[in-house]
N, C-alpha and C positions, 0 to 999 in steps of 0.2 A: 072479476078483476079486469081492469082496463089493459089493452094490449101493451101500452108503453111500460106499465108496471111489471108485466110478465117478462118483457125483454130486459128491463133493468135488473130484475131479480136473477134472471138467467145469466146475465153478464157478470153479476157479482159472484155467482157460483163459479163461473169459468176463471175468474180472477182470484179465487180462493178467499173471498170475503163473505163471512157468514152474515146472513140477513134474515129478517122476518117481515113478511107482508101481512098486515093484520086487517081486522074488520073495519078499521077506520081508514083503510086504503093508503096508508103510509108505509114506506119501506124503512125499517130500522136496522142500522148496521151494527155488527158486533164491534166491541171495543169502544163504543161511544158512551158518553155520559148523558144521563137523564135525571130529571128533577121532579120532586114532589113537594108541594107546599100546601099549607092549610088554606091559603087564599087562591090556589090554582083552580084549574078546570080540566077534567078528563077529556074535554074536546080540544085542548091545546096540543101543541106539538111535543111538549115535554122535554125539549132539547136545550133549554136554558132556564135560568132562575126566573126570567120574566115570562116564560111560556110553560111554567111547571104544571104538572098534573095535580089533581087533588087527592087521589086515593092511592095507597100503596098497592091495593089489589089490581088496579088498572095497570100499574107498572109491571106487576108480576105476570099479568096475562099478556103483556105486550113485548117486553124487551127480549132480544135474542142472547145467545151465549156470548160471553165476553163483555157484557154491558155492566155499568155501574149505575145504580139508582141512588142518587143523593137525596136524602130526606131532610128538608130544611127545618129549622127550629120551630117548635110549636107543639101543641098537644093534639094527638090524633086519636080520636075515640073510634078506633077501627080494629078489625082483625085482618091478618095477612095470611093467606094460604099459598104456599109455593109448591107447584107441581111441575114446572118447567125446569129443565136442567141446563147448566153450562156444559162445556166440553173440554177435553184435554187440549185440543188444538186451539180453539178460540178463547178459552179461559172461562172462569166461573162467572155466574151472575152474582153481583155483589149488591147488597142493600146496606147502606151505611148513613150515619148522620152527616150532614153537610158541614164542611169545615169544622169549627169547634162549637157549632150550635147544638142546643139540647133538643133532640128529636125524641118525643115522648109518646109511647103507645099506652094509652090509658083505657082500662077496661070498665071504668065506672058506668054502671047501668047496662052494660052489654049482657045478653043472655049467656048462660053456660049450659051447653049440651051435656050429654052423658060423659064424654071425654072431649074437652075443648081447650083451645089455647089462643093466646093473642097472636103468636106466630107459629104456624104449622108448616113443616117441611115433609111432604109425603112422596115417597118413591122418586126422589130427585137426587141429582149428583152435581158436583161442582157448584156449590152454593156457599156464599159468605154472608153472614149477618153480623154487623159490628156497630158498636157505638150508640146503642139505643138505651133509653130508660123504659122499662116495661113494668107496668104497675097496675094495682087496683082491679085485678080480675078476680071477682069474688062471687060466692054463692052461699046461701043458707039452706039449700035443698040437698037432702041426702042422695047419695049415689050419683052425684055429678062431680066431675073432677076437673077443676080449672087448672091450667098450666100456663106458665109464662111462655116457654118455648117447647114445642113438641116436635120430635123427629121420629118418623116411623116408616114402616115398610122396608124397602131395600134402597141402597144408594151408596155413593162413594164421594170422598173428597168434599166434606162439609166442614165449614169452620164457623164457630160461634165465638166471637171475640169482643171483649171489652164492653159488655152490656151490664147494666145495673137492673136487677130484677127484684122487686119487692112487693109486699102486700098482695100476694097471690094466696087466697084463703078459701077454705070451706069451713063455715061456722055452723053447720047443721046441728040441731038438737038430736042426740042419739038415743036409741032404744036400749033394751037390756043387753044386746050383744055388742054394743059399742062400735058397730061397723057403719061404713057408708059416709065417712067424713074425711075425704082425701083430696090432696092437691099436690102439685109439683112445681118447683121453680123451672128446672130444665129436665125433660124426660126424653130418653132415647130408647125406643123399643124396636128391636129387630124382629119383625113379625113374619118374615118370609124365610124359605129355605129351598134350595141351598143358597140362593142369593142373600147376601148379608148387607147390613149397614157397616161400612168399613172405611178406614182412613179418615177418622173423625177427629177434629180438634176442638176442644172447649177450653179457651184460654183467657185469663185476665178478667173474668166476670165477677161481679159481686152479687150475692144472693142473700137477702135478709128479710126479717119480719114476715116469714112465711108460716101459715097455719096449715099443717100438712096431714093431720090425722095419723093414719098408719102408713103414710107414704114418705117420700124423700125429697130433699132439697134438689139434688142433682143425681140422676140415676141413669145407668146404662143396663139394659135388661134384654135377655134373649140373644138373638143372632147378631151380635155386635162384635166385630173382629178388627183389631188394630185401632186403638183410640188413644188420645192424649188429653188427659184432664190436668191442666197445668196452670199454676199461678192464679188460681181463683181465691176469692175471699168470701167465706161462707159463715154466717154468724146469726145468732139470735133467732133461731127457728125451733119449732117444737117437735122435730123428729130428725132423722138421720141426715148428716151433711152430704156425704158422697157414698154412693152404693153401686157395687158391681154384682149383678144378680144372674143366677142360673136356675134352671129346673122349675120355673113357674108356669111352663106351658105357653110362654110368649111366642116362641117359634113353633111352627107346625110339626117339626121333626125334633125328637129328643136329642139326636146327634148334633144338632146345631143350637140347642137351647141354653147356651152359656156365653156370657160376656167374657172375652178372652183377648190375650195379647195386648193388654192395655198398659199405659203408664200413667200413674197418678203422682205428679211431682210438683213441688214448690207451692202447694196450696196452704192456706191458713184457715183453720176451722175452729171456731170457739162459740161458747154459749149455746150449745145444742143439747136440749134436755126434754124429756117427756113428762117432767114433773108437773107441768101445767097443761097437759094435753088430755082432754076428756076421752080420747079414744083409748087411753090406758087407765082410766079410773074417773068416774063421774065427779067425785068429791075432790076439789082442788085446793092445795096441792095434793097430788095423789100418792106421793112417796115412791113413784116408779122412776127408776134411773136406768133406762135401757137404750137410750139413743146414742148411736155411734157418731163420732166425728167422721171417721172413714170406715166403711164396712165392705167386706167381700162376703156375700151370701150366695155361694154356689158358683162364683166366677172362677176362672183358672188362668194360669200362665201369664201373670201380670206383676208389675213392679209398683210398689208404693214407697216413694223415696223423697227425702228432703222436705217433708211437710211439718208444719206446726199444728198440733192438735191439743187444745187445752180448754179447761173449764167446760168440758162436755160431760156426758154421763160415762161414756167409754171412749178412750182415745182412738184406738184402731182395733178392729175385730176382723178376723178371718175365720169364717165358720160356714156351716150349711144348715139351713133350717129344715131340709127335706131328708127324711129317713132313707138310708141306703145310698145317698148321694154325697159326693165329696167336693169341698173346695180344695184345689190342688195347684201346685206350681206357683204359689204366691211368694214373692220376696218383699219383706218389710224391712227397709234399711235406712239408716241415716236420718231418722225423724226425731224431733223434740216432742215428747208426749208428757204433759204435766198438768197437775191440779185437776184431774178429771174425777168425777164424783164416785164412780164405782171401781173402775180399774184402768190401767194404762193400755195394755195390749191383751186381747183375749183371743183364744183359738179353741176350736172344737164346738160341738153342738151344745146348746144351753140346757138340754135335758136329754134323757135316754130315748126320747122319741124323735130325736133330730139326726142329722148326718154327721160327717166327720171332717177333720182337717188333716190332709196327708201331703207329704213331700213339700212342705213349705219352709221358708227360712226367715228367721227374725234375727237380724245381725246389725250391729253398729248403731243401735238406738240409745237415746238417753231418756229414761223414764224417771220422773221426779215427783214424789209425793202425790201420786194418784191415790184413789180410795179415800178421798177427802171426807166422805160421809160415813166412814167406818162400816162399810157393807161387806167386808171380808173379800174384796176383789183383789187386793194387793196391787203389785205392779204388773205382774203377769198372771192372768187367769187362764188356767189350763182346764178346759171343760171336757165334755164327753167325747170319746173316740178320737184320739190324736195318735197319728202314726208317722214315724220316719220324718219328723220335723227337726230342724236345726235351730238352736238358740245360742248364739255366740256373740261375744264382743259388745255386750250391752251394759250400760250403767243403769242400775236400779237402786233408787233411794226411797225407802219406805216412808209412808206417812206416820201419823201417831199410832196407827194400828200395829206398827212394826212388822206387817206381813209383806214379804217379798213375792212369794209364789202362793197361789191357792189352787190346788188340784184335788178335787173331791171324788174323782172317778178313777177306777182301776183299769178301765179300758184305755190304756196309754202304753204304747210300745214303740221301740226303735227310735225314740227321740234322743237327740244328742245335745246336751246342755253343758257348756264349758266356756272358759275364758271371759266370764262376766265379772263385773265389779259391783259389789253390794255395799249398802250402808243403811243404817236405821237409827232412829232416836235411842233405842234401847241398847245400841252397840252390838257387837258380835254375839255376846251371850244372850241378849234379849230379843234378837231378831227371830222371826218365825217364817217357816216354810211349811205349807201343807202339801204332802206328796202322796198320791194314791190313797187319800182318805185319812192319812195320819198326820198330825201336826208335830213338827220338830222345832224345838226352841234351841237356838244356838247354831252357829254356822258349822261347827265341827260335827254336831249330832246329825244335822241335815245331810252333809256330804257323806258321812259314813253310811247312813241308812239308805240314801237314794242312789248312791254311786255317781251323782252328778257333780259338776263344777270342781273337779280335781285340781284344775289350774286357775281357778277363779280367785278373786281377792275380796276381802272385806275391809274397807277403809273409806275414809272421806274422799270423794273424787275431786274436791277442791275446784268447784265450779266458780265462774266469774261472779255472778250475782243471781243465784237461783230465785230469790224472792221477787225479782222483777222479770223473771222468765229468761234471763241470760244464762243458758246452760252450757256455754262454751268452757273449755278447759283453761285454767290458769297455767302459767309456765311450770309450776311445781306439782301439777296434778300427777298422782300415781297411775292414772289411766294412760299416760303417754307411753307409747311403745309396748304396752302390756297385753295387747290383743294377739290373735293368731292370724297370720296372713293366709288367706285362702282366696286366690284371685277369682275363683269361679263364683264367689258369692259376695265379696266385699264391695265390688264396684270400683270405679276409677276416681270418684270425687266424694267429698263429705257434704254436709248439709249446706255449706256456703259455696260449693263448687270448687273448693281447693283440692289439690291432689290428695287422694286417700291415704297414701303411704309417703311419709316425709322423713322418717327416721329408720332405726334398725328394725322396727316392726310397725304394725298398724296400731293406732290409738284405740282404746275402748271408748264407746259412745259415738254420738253422731258427729262430733267435731274432731277434726284432725288438727291438732295445735301446730301452728307454724311460727 
């Protein structure tokens, strides 16, 4: 390094100006703007649109904390790996599309390693990625996992905003065990301990047309602590929409191996099904309806609030696939869940070889005509090993199956179920609840036998226009002021952000009528 460059860098440190002196012998100052263009050159200065760099990777390897990399419109057949961090004092390193131009990362023809992504963030902090279209990263080779965006290792203060991610696919031909055909739209894996991935925001992204095998559209897995998955649009994928995972051995210590302290709010998830996914049956359609719009599999202490989940296999599920392990401390509230194939909300292990759901709360949701395929999932599916959960203030309207609850397991204790509003095509006398392996027909018979829902109602909730997905309450709805106020669980606002209590009591369902 030349003497004047050393002096300049030292002077910038004294003045409190973050900088980087790189192999191209230039000094790059924090807080500056840099540019990438399909017609640029990595030999350029990168400091204006007319002197733009050509590759995103050169920018990632060059700019210091506090910098913004503006990616100009065009198609970039490139991968981007981010390992340098921003800082709390200088600010994040931001990669974003320039102005309103369409910056497209296209994976067409790029090789896919065992686990590979178009954008990778590894062991980095204070990073922002926003405004990109990320597409066409695909493989037909088994046991290779293409991803749109991958975040892994440990780090903090990462934001993924307003990206459009689509056509990330594994289309491998499967063998007899149906394994090895996986992909992700956005994958967050906390793979270290005790250092976590924390204070993560995934907001305003659209993920669609993903071929995922046995994987997920958007997943946080392992040692991920404090995250916000908000306002995303996820649709038309062949497996799970949003997943919060624990107990898979992602983190090296079991004490840290759970996604936790998360908020999943304001997302819209639809057309998520495994029915045409060969990882769930080689002959298509396979008749398998197991893909959740929103799923918690072993996560804990998180909030799922104000989401729309419809036309999926399962609307929302809080469960644990791992024997002896529990999903716990999850609150599911103020969601519209409707027209899902199997069930609206599910909890507990899906068979006796799975784990449990404990100390969770399902409150103030509107569940409308789920179980559209007549699979006996009803509106609320209570599976194996559920303990000390609360189910209150929910509207549940049965589909043509007339099933409200379906609970086929006797390992079910300490659950408090009350102040709900039910309706079914067959009326009060024809509605069905299966409770601890016994089916009860008629609201009165169910209440007497189960001891549940002493203060609940059976009546038409008088929704605005349920046939079009408008599940808000009309002014004459019997759900108004019919719930029970428990400030520890109901929250401060409804699905629209309106005050949760506006009358003498709280309204039943996700909408607080005003």
